PALUMKOL-258859 format. One record per residue: residue number from 1; x, y, z of N, C-alpha, C in turn. Coordinates in pm, whole numbers, plus 50000, padded with zeros to 5 digits. Example, Ala and Ser with C-alpha at 12.3 -4.5 7.8 and 13.67 -1.06 7.14 Angstrom:
2
1,51319,49431,50780,51230,49550,50780,51320,49670,50780
2,51285,49775,50708,51367,49894,50714,51290,50003,50787
REM end
This chain:
308
1,02836,21716,73764,02980,21740,73881,03055,21720,73845
2,03184,21802,73842,03296,21816,73825,03377,21744,73900
3,03381,21568,73985,03416,21541,74050,03561,21489,73968
4,03703,21501,74028,03831,21505,73891,03862,21312,73953
5,03837,21298,74047,03862,21105,74036,03908,21097,74261
6,03974,20971,74261,03981,20957,74412,04112,21053,74460
7,04123,21140,74541,04255,21206,74624,04365,21117,74689
8,04198,21068,74790,04325,20981,74902,04208,20904,74925
9,04290,20754,74994,04227,20669,75105,04300,20636,75188
10,04189,20644,75288,04169,20629,75469,04183,20533,75513
11,04265,20418,75546,04275,20341,75651,04310,20328,75775
12,04190,20214,75902,04237,20229,75984,04325,20055,75976
13,04400,20071,76068,04460,19951,76088,04505,19890,76217
14,04611,19725,76166,04666,19677,76295,04764,19737,76365
15,04851,19692,76217,05007,19730,76256,05024,19896,76161
16,05055,19990,76243,05060,20115,76158,05275,20099,76114
17,05304,20017,76150,05394,20005,76081,05435,19927,75999
18,05395,19820,76002,05412,19779,75871,05344,19771,75770
19,05247,19873,75767,05189,19962,75709,05272,20074,75601
20,05301,20136,75750,05382,20220,75647,05539,20177,75565
21,05603,20144,75597,05710,20049,75573,05662,19973,75450
22,05536,19905,75417,05512,19855,75232,05506,19982,75170
23,05448,20107,75215,05436,20224,75133,05537,20274,75085
24,05570,20309,75195,05718,20310,75165,05844,20256,75019
25,05794,20145,75092,05856,20082,74942,05778,20079,74817
26,05643,20075,74849,05590,20107,74730,05673,20247,74611
27,05661,20275,74719,05756,20401,74617,05651,20539,74631
28,05562,20549,74719,05516,20641,74757,05595,20747,74875
29,05560,20830,74899,05699,20954,74981,05614,21015,75120
30,05587,20919,75219,05576,20990,75366,05616,21137,75395
31,05486,21223,75389,05515,21305,75440,05443,21356,75613
32,05411,21266,75707,05375,21288,75741,05238,21287,75845
33,05208,21227,75963,05039,21279,75974,05015,21079,75925
34,05110,21017,75869,04993,20891,75865,04995,20901,75668
35,05039,21037,75599,05047,21042,75429,05074,20944,75403
36,05130,20942,75267,05214,20876,75165,05114,20884,75024
37,05215,20952,74980,05181,21068,74905,05261,21044,74739
38,05182,21051,74637,05229,21010,74459,05297,21116,74404
39,05303,21155,74364,05423,21259,74291,05308,21345,74255
40,05169,21380,74231,05135,21467,74207,05027,21442,74361
41,05047,21460,74440,04988,21475,74612,04831,21376,74629
42,04809,21325,74539,04756,21197,74590,04789,21111,74682
43,04724,21062,74716,04800,20967,74871,04688,20883,74906
44,04730,20798,75042,04724,20674,75146,04802,20718,75237
45,04606,20688,75361,04705,20756,75453,04640,20671,75559
46,04737,20634,75630,04729,20488,75707,04722,20546,75897
47,04651,20521,75986,04661,20547,76077,04591,20421,76195
48,04583,20460,76300,04607,20323,76398,04432,20325,76380
49,04301,20179,76410,04258,20191,76316,04138,20178,76507
50,04127,20210,76576,04085,20277,76717,04110,20406,76722
51,04233,20488,76608,04247,20638,76656,04063,20713,76605
52,04052,20814,76748,03900,20830,76710,03851,20953,76602
53,03971,20995,76543,03959,21089,76441,03905,20991,76299
54,03886,20885,76329,03845,20800,76217,03720,20802,76173
55,03629,20818,76048,03483,20755,75993,03505,20559,76109
56,03412,20556,76177,03399,20418,76148,03392,20269,76116
57,03416,20223,76106,03507,20080,75998,03317,19979,75957
58,03312,19980,75899,03215,19880,75808,03161,19773,75911
59,03041,19697,75892,03010,19609,76021,03098,19480,75931
60,03189,19468,75836,03207,19351,75836,03423,19369,75842
61,03438,19525,75868,03554,19496,75942,03654,19562,75890
62,03636,19581,75702,03722,19597,75633,03810,19726,75740
63,03954,19724,75655,04050,19900,75711,03978,19973,75606
64,03921,20008,75504,03961,20109,75473,03773,20172,75514
65,03799,20317,75585,03710,20419,75617,03711,20503,75585
66,03725,20489,75468,03764,20624,75373,03722,20673,75197
67,03710,20678,75108,03715,20707,75056,03677,20914,75023
68,03824,20989,74992,03812,21140,74928,03794,21115,74808
69,03746,21222,74770,03716,21252,74634,03794,21414,74583
70,03828,21456,74499,03856,21544,74395,03740,21624,74377
71,03734,21746,74382,03637,21835,74298,03738,21929,74221
72,03622,21944,74148,03699,22090,74061,03700,22234,74171
73,03663,22282,74209,03606,22412,74321,03516,22399,74320
74,03522,22509,74459,03354,22513,74610,03261,22477,74602
75,03238,22501,74417,03072,22549,74376,03039,22363,74357
76,03152,22275,74265,03089,22121,74339,03054,22108,74488
77,03132,22149,74579,03128,22090,74684,02985,22114,74744
78,02914,22237,74691,02855,22327,74742,02685,22261,74671
79,02739,22237,74560,02639,22100,74485,02638,22001,74547
80,02722,21938,74574,02718,21771,74690,02688,21771,74705
81,02706,21880,74847,02616,21913,74971,02460,21939,74995
82,02400,21982,74873,02223,22064,74777,02207,21908,74775
83,02225,21855,74702,02226,21680,74643,02234,21608,74766
84,02330,21565,74857,02306,21500,74917,02220,21503,75084
85,02244,21591,75100,02180,21658,75205,02044,21708,75212
86,01993,21650,75075,01819,21588,75113,01795,21508,75146
87,01842,21379,75138,01803,21232,75209,01940,21195,75282
88,01971,21258,75334,02105,21204,75489,02227,21301,75496
89,02303,21280,75602,02394,21368,75643,02514,21419,75569
90,02512,21542,75590,02623,21634,75511,02732,21689,75618
91,02828,21666,75650,02898,21734,75694,03049,21801,75675
92,03032,21924,75759,03138,22024,75696,03230,22016,75758
93,03408,21973,75732,03481,21928,75803,03534,22073,75828
94,03611,22110,75984,03741,22247,75932,03799,22251,75866
95,03869,22121,75763,03941,22196,75675,03855,22258,75584
96,03703,22247,75505,03625,22270,75445,03561,22154,75377
97,03627,22034,75391,03572,21951,75283,03452,21869,75362
98,03345,21798,75325,03239,21740,75308,03311,21626,75333
99,03195,21571,75446,03215,21441,75464,03050,21329,75439
100,03043,21281,75460,02909,21151,75407,02957,20984,75391
101,02798,20972,75354,02819,20782,75349,02731,20743,75181
102,02708,20688,75140,02670,20619,75028,02539,20558,75040
103,02509,20463,74990,02339,20421,74982,02419,20283,75059
104,02485,20195,75027,02617,20085,75095,02650,20129,75225
105,02680,20195,75275,02754,20294,75347,02872,20268,75369
106,02973,20313,75304,03072,20339,75261,03071,20537,75243
107,03220,20541,75412,03276,20678,75399,03268,20696,75304
108,03217,20932,75257,03309,20951,75087,03303,21051,75149
109,03416,21116,75167,03473,21232,75169,03518,21345,75015
110,03507,21415,74998,03444,21551,74928,03562,21647,74959
111,03660,21711,74831,03750,21831,74859,03764,21884,74713
112,03839,22015,74777,03895,22110,74636,04004,22017,74620
113,04022,21977,74451,04167,21875,74491,04253,21922,74529
114,04346,21803,74543,04518,21893,74557,04585,21839,74528
115,04567,21775,74411,04613,21714,74264,04706,21841,74239
116,04847,21770,74183,04960,21852,74140,04913,21886,73969
117,04998,21954,73916,04995,21949,73753,05162,21840,73780
118,05086,21769,73689,05304,21721,73580,05285,21707,73517
119,05426,21740,73523,05477,21765,73328,05593,21635,73330
120,05553,21547,73313,05644,21395,73312,05618,21320,73202
121,05718,21319,73102,05741,21221,72998,05642,21095,73053
122,05543,21035,72925,05527,20867,72972,05675,20735,72843
123,05606,20659,72889,05732,20579,72812,05652,20617,72651
124,05815,20596,72565,05749,20616,72437,05795,20503,72403
125,05684,20510,72247,05751,20374,72179,05784,20360,72011
126,05883,20287,72007,05947,20301,71792,05844,20218,71763
127,05832,20199,71635,05752,20086,71567,05712,20081,71457
128,05731,19980,71357,05748,20053,71169,05651,20036,71137
129,05629,20139,71034,05529,20198,70937,05480,20343,71064
130,05529,20407,71218,05444,20437,71267,05554,20596,71233
131,05545,20684,71312,05691,20788,71354,05745,20794,71447
132,05860,20800,71455,05922,20746,71597,05914,20875,71618
133,05898,20793,71788,05820,20838,71928,05903,20900,72010
134,06077,20804,71958,06165,20789,72019,06299,20881,71947
135,06345,21021,71911,06466,21060,71809,06597,20978,71808
136,06671,20959,71671,06837,20906,71694,06867,20916,71842
137,06959,20846,71909,07034,20852,71998,06987,20792,72102
138,06825,20837,72108,06739,20859,72263,06752,20726,72293
139,06780,20669,72446,06746,20572,72489,06651,20534,72515
140,06584,20441,72602,06431,20398,72610,06480,20365,72738
141,06615,20274,72725,06678,20139,72954,06775,20261,72992
142,06753,20325,73109,06850,20348,73156,06873,20185,73344
143,06961,20126,73310,06986,20028,73445,07033,20139,73560
144,07060,20293,73525,07112,20346,73683,07028,20467,73674
145,06893,20428,73643,06806,20510,73660,06694,20535,73765
146,06658,20564,73818,06617,20585,73998,06472,20487,73991
147,06471,20441,74098,06343,20354,74045,06233,20410,74028
148,06114,20340,73925,05958,20455,73946,05907,20515,74053
149,05817,20618,74038,05777,20662,74187,05565,20634,74100
150,05524,20573,74174,05402,20599,74146,05358,20794,74179
151,05330,20751,74014,05226,20893,73981,05099,20975,74015
152,04952,20836,74050,04812,20971,74081,04740,20784,74075
153,04657,20893,74265,04644,20732,74270,04484,20753,74144
154,04484,20600,74119,04353,20555,74009,04275,20534,73991
155,04253,20421,74047,04098,20369,74120,04058,20270,74196
156,04035,20282,74290,03949,20187,74430,03833,20092,74321
157,03858,19963,74388,03738,19862,74382,03695,19824,74469
158,03525,19849,74478,03500,19769,74621,03437,19631,74628
159,03401,19580,74711,03317,19474,74738,03206,19491,74828
160,03068,19468,74736,02929,19486,74773,02811,19476,74732
161,02717,19456,74837,02631,19336,74814,02536,19380,74752
162,02478,19529,74728,02465,19593,74614,02462,19613,74481
163,02530,19531,74356,02609,19627,74298,02513,19731,74223
164,02439,19740,74152,02306,19798,74157,02208,19884,74240
165,02216,19866,74365,02162,19993,74446,02347,20036,74443
166,02430,20032,74462,02558,20106,74393,02572,20165,74311
167,02534,20124,74233,02560,20174,74045,02492,20303,74034
168,02382,20321,74082,02255,20393,74087,02306,20482,74142
169,02351,20486,74284,02346,20583,74327,02466,20662,74289
170,02554,20645,74222,02718,20711,74189,02640,20785,74050
171,02575,20743,73980,02543,20819,73877,02370,20873,73838
172,02330,20856,73999,02205,20921,73961,02236,21045,74035
173,02349,21016,74160,02337,21095,74229,02515,21247,74262
174,02540,21144,74188,02707,21217,74186,02772,21223,74012
175,02688,21185,73934,02728,21202,73747,02805,21118,73771
176,02872,20975,73770,02975,20907,73738,02883,20866,73576
177,02948,20791,73556,02904,20668,73349,02975,20570,73372
178,02917,20476,73356,02951,20352,73392,02974,20294,73243
179,03084,20324,73210,03187,20256,73104,03211,20120,73048
180,03202,20053,73112,03221,19961,73100,03135,19809,73201
181,03101,19662,73203,03027,19615,73276,03041,19518,73284
182,03115,19381,73394,03078,19258,73360,02951,19239,73382
183,02944,19123,73356,02754,19074,73363,02707,19010,73522
184,02636,19034,73618,02635,18975,73695,02705,19055,73831
185,02824,19126,73755,02889,19165,73848,02927,19287,73867
186,02929,19394,73819,02962,19533,73785,02981,19607,73747
187,02986,19716,73777,03025,19820,73630,03190,19925,73725
188,03260,19935,73588,03354,19986,73605,03305,20123,73602
189,03315,20273,73611,03251,20382,73671,03425,20467,73664
190,03335,20594,73586,03435,20709,73653,03347,20795,73645
191,03396,20966,73748,03325,21046,73763,03297,21157,73614
192,03239,21282,73619,03249,21335,73547,03422,21383,73488
193,03476,21427,73628,03600,21564,73546,03717,21441,73529
194,03729,21310,73455,03813,21289,73368,03752,21172,73316
195,03876,21153,73199,03835,21046,73085,03890,20861,73125
196,03960,20830,73187,04012,20756,73249,03830,20628,73283
197,03939,20467,73220,03803,20416,73202,03743,20398,73330
198,03834,20368,73465,03737,20415,73589,03814,20435,73688
199,03758,20515,73763,03884,20523,73883,03741,20432,73995
200,03627,20377,73982,03617,20310,74063,03520,20220,74049
201,03479,20057,74088,03479,19912,73984,03407,19814,74135
202,03256,19800,74086,03226,19696,74236,03197,19553,74141
203,03244,19499,74282,03198,19348,74215,03141,19293,74320
204,03021,19233,74299,02917,19177,74376,02933,19074,74451
205,02958,19070,74562,02925,18973,74687,02884,18958,74808
206,02877,18856,74901,02811,18846,75008,02825,18946,75114
207,02731,18997,75163,02754,19076,75250,02852,19137,75328
208,02893,19017,75356,02981,18983,75445,03167,19003,75403
209,03155,19000,75320,03261,19102,75259,03275,19203,75184
210,03179,19286,75220,03198,19435,75128,03305,19524,75258
211,03364,19575,75167,03524,19622,75155,03539,19677,75042
212,03711,19732,75019,03802,19723,75047,03859,19596,74907
213,03870,19600,74814,03925,19498,74709,04043,19467,74714
214,04073,19624,74671,04249,19628,74591,04180,19797,74544
215,04345,19874,74515,04311,20056,74468,04471,20010,74437
216,04481,20102,74296,04615,20075,74207,04622,20269,74183
217,04814,20283,74142,04837,20388,74073,04863,20408,74054
218,04867,20554,73915,04967,20514,73772,05067,20535,73775
219,05189,20455,73695,05288,20452,73679,05261,20540,73535
220,05439,20557,73493,05440,20621,73367,05454,20528,73226
221,05426,20388,73234,05388,20335,73098,05428,20157,73162
222,05366,20062,73057,05446,19905,73119,05548,19866,73128
223,05705,19950,73069,05849,19947,73175,05818,19976,73323
224,05794,20026,73324,05740,20054,73486,05670,19970,73555
225,05592,19922,73516,05504,19842,73606,05599,19724,73649
226,05667,19692,73517,05773,19589,73521,05850,19562,73606
227,05887,19696,73589,06054,19715,73675,06006,19720,73821
228,05909,19833,73829,05861,19829,73996,05776,19736,74076
229,05733,19669,73964,05677,19507,74007,05776,19388,74091
230,05864,19427,73972,06008,19314,74023,06121,19359,74121
231,06076,19502,74131,06212,19520,74281,06110,19506,74366
232,05940,19510,74392,05845,19499,74466,05871,19337,74566
233,05882,19273,74467,05860,19169,74494,05994,19134,74533
234,06144,19142,74466,06254,19088,74548,06238,19223,74672
235,06202,19263,74736,06196,19317,74839,06083,19214,74939
236,06059,19118,74947,06015,18993,74973,05877,19031,75040
237,05785,19133,74882,05666,19157,74906,05571,18967,74806
238,05473,18986,74827,05463,18836,74774,05297,18874,74612
239,05324,18892,74511,05246,18863,74440,05123,18800,74409
240,04971,18915,74379,04853,18846,74389,04864,18780,74269
241,04852,18869,74152,04772,18827,74027,04893,18930,73981
242,04941,18894,73870,05015,18957,73720,05148,18912,73739
243,05264,18981,73646,05225,19129,73517,05121,19101,73436
244,05021,19158,73338,04956,19136,73275,04925,19265,73271
245,04814,19275,73093,04724,19376,73107,04630,19306,73065
246,04496,19445,73086,04359,19399,73134,04282,19395,72980
247,04168,19381,72934,04090,19461,72867,04017,19510,72863
248,03944,19529,72936,03840,19670,72995,03952,19779,73050
249,03942,19885,72980,04039,19954,73047,04161,19960,72975
250,04241,19825,72954,04391,19833,72852,04459,19833,72931
251,04485,19827,73048,04569,19862,73230,04612,19799,73207
252,04813,19809,73214,04916,19697,73257,04859,19683,73375
253,04971,19552,73533,04926,19567,73597,04982,19470,73649
254,04994,19417,73818,05084,19371,73913,05011,19408,74051
255,04932,19326,74055,04890,19319,74146,04953,19239,74291
256,04926,19308,74467,05007,19203,74542,04927,19227,74695
257,05010,19089,74795,04949,19126,74895,04977,19257,74935
258,04908,19291,75057,04967,19363,75163,04868,19353,75342
259,04963,19462,75394,04955,19386,75560,04782,19480,75575
260,04694,19541,75439,04564,19629,75486,04439,19542,75530
261,04544,19418,75443,04417,19325,75394,04362,19296,75283
262,04443,19303,75246,04372,19365,75076,04463,19369,74986
263,04444,19373,74812,04560,19394,74736,04600,19518,74641
264,04690,19528,74668,04720,19664,74616,04838,19705,74477
265,04817,19706,74388,04813,19782,74253,04866,19824,74169
266,05017,19784,74094,05082,19894,73984,04993,19902,73890
267,04994,19980,73775,04874,20056,73725,04969,20080,73594
268,04942,20104,73488,04968,20178,73345,04915,20185,73201
269,04888,20318,73151,04823,20280,73041,04647,20285,73019
270,04610,20386,73062,04506,20339,73121,04429,20346,72992
271,04279,20275,72893,04194,20412,72797,04185,20536,72871
272,04110,20621,72737,04053,20760,72776,03945,20677,72778
273,03823,20765,72820,03715,20774,72722,03568,20873,72714
274,03548,20945,72645,03445,21044,72603,03314,21005,72647
275,03266,21090,72613,03082,21056,72591,03048,21031,72497
276,03120,20970,72346,03078,20920,72288,03098,20722,72275
277,03101,20735,72399,03174,20593,72420,03002,20527,72445
278,03066,20403,72406,02929,20266,72441,02946,20173,72495
279,02908,20160,72633,02992,20083,72735,02961,19923,72647
280,03039,19857,72727,03077,19730,72663,02999,19646,72821
281,02994,19518,72777,02944,19433,72860,02985,19215,72821
282,03077,19220,72916,03119,19090,72954,03058,18962,73058
283,03086,18834,73036,03112,18808,73143,03207,18753,73201
284,03275,18796,73398,03300,18817,73437,03421,18664,73362
285,03561,18611,73335,03665,18528,73367,03824,18548,73331
286,03826,18438,73312,04007,18441,73261,03998,18456,73132
287,03905,18454,73013,03961,18556,72902,03872,18667,72841
288,03852,18737,72981,03787,18842,72944,03858,18966,73102
289,03902,18911,73133,04002,18988,73246,04093,19037,73167
290,04169,18963,73089,04333,18981,73075,04351,18923,72934
291,04455,19022,72891,04476,18966,72767,04565,18859,72732
292,04676,18927,72815,04761,18811,72847,04823,18790,73013
293,04883,18689,73051,04983,18725,73141,05074,18628,73199
294,05169,18752,73312,05310,18658,73309,05324,18563,73412
295,05410,18532,73397,05522,18436,73495,05613,18518,73507
296,05683,18582,73633,05857,18619,73650,05937,18541,73678
297,06026,18540,73591,06159,18449,73614,06283,18529,73655
298,06384,18433,73765,06501,18548,73757,06533,18585,73649
299,06650,18653,73676,06764,18737,73546,06802,18603,73491
300,06852,18563,73394,06925,18460,73319,06972,18542,73151
301,07049,18437,73143,07068,18461,73002,07115,18366,72877
302,07093,18350,72789,07018,18247,72678,07186,18177,72721
303,07267,18153,72731,07370,18026,72743,07320,17906,72812
304,07197,17876,72787,07193,17723,72918,07039,17749,72901
305,06942,17673,72973,06825,17645,72999,06778,17779,73048
306,06644,17808,73018,06651,17909,73195,06629,17823,73343
307,06603,17936,73396,06686,17829,73610,06555,17739,73545
308,06549,17693,73715,06384,17607,73733,06372,17672,73827
REM end
């Protein structure tokens, strides 16, 4: 099934105003009706937790109410409806999208993707021994450039009480592929319509923790992750983890706490994989989660010791 990736994540929250300010400051564009979009049209949707249009919450009270996947065309929607409709309710909503639940109770939506094609340059690197990616007199850093903007919804991470059961649903019923795995923890997965290392990662936890752990949008490169993260932190938002670079996926990262009760990440430069890739497996820990991790300092220049 040609599922491309997540088009939107829908949340029911207590403080709509705080969440709206958070995602505006994060760099998404408010377009109305609680929707905050990246440059390609993928989005976060924020509604009051008691909004009657929302699906009901998980028993744990997780603020994530729905994960909406974009698909290639109407034919894929019909195939999904036929496959999942064999053993569960699949509703067709007025806008033509589908709504159902996975085997662990997460509400899923499927729609013909809203993703807009992007034609934007990525970060370039000049390195000895390699042909230049930037020609002479083309500068890489512009202090007066506009703040980095999130380009596309990258991935979502679930806490799940049964990672094996959840993985089987996505592989057997929806055609996802497991790219890599943390032993005894959970799989990194991608659907057929993308080569991104993962659009879904699941972490085995006790049942009372079930819900969303974090999600992220792709930026244009590692410099944008560092610029956006520094700007976000200086606006008063609290770092949870990063900046650094993961091993599985190779993506640069910077995670922040959020008023949704979960973490929200900036990321960039994720590995791409095709059907020739052989999944790796490793124990989850500090030495396998990142190749390096930074601690940010305030600006200074070498005229004495760094600031305390």
